[in-house]
N, C-alpha and C positions, 0 to 999 in steps of 0.2 A: 476803823474798818474802811475798806476800799469798796466803793459802789461797784456792783457787777455790771452796771449799764454805762455810766458816764466815766468811771475810773477815778473819780475824785475821792479823796479821803475825808472821813468825818468821824467824830467821836461818838461812841455809843453811850447815850445818857439814859440811865435807868428810867427816868420819867417819860421818855419817848418810846419805850418798849410797849408793844401791844401783841395780842394774840390774834392770829388769823386762822380760820378753819378752812379745810379743803371742802369744796362743793362736790357732792356726789348725788347721783340720781336716786329716785325713790326705790327702785328695785335693787340698785347697787348697795343701798344701806342695809339690806337684809344679809348680804354676804360679808361686809366688812364695815368697821367703824371708821368714821372720818378722822383724818389726822389734824392735829392742832400744831401750829408753828409759832415760834417767837419771831417777831419781825420789827424792823426799823425802817422808816422812810428816809431816803437820802435828802438832806436839806438843799442840795444843789439842783437835782433834776426831779425830785419827788417820787422816784421809783421805789417800790417795796423791795427790801432786802431781807430774805429769810436767813436767820442765824442759827436756829435750833428746832428740832422736832420735839414737841412735848409728848411724853409718854403718859398714858392714863394710869390712874391710881389702881393698884391691885388690892381688891378686897377679898380676904380669905373667909370662906364660910366657916361657921362654927364646927361643922362636921370635919372639915379639913384640918382645922386648928386642933381639935381633940385627937385626931389620928396622928398628928405630928408630935403631940405631947404624951401620947399613950394614956389619955384619960378616958373614962367612960361615964 
């Protein structure tokens, strides 16, 4: 990967990956959920590089599941 700040290349090592969460205000959290990102720090300059947006798990309610399978 190429660092977006210093421009130097570095390898993405699975063990160095971490999750970073978007900070939102107290009232803002009522309108939307915070985003979670996969990130790596550049070993040359230390800057955080976001590589992916993590999507939340979708949990289907039992009523929706039954409606989809036509069970009662």
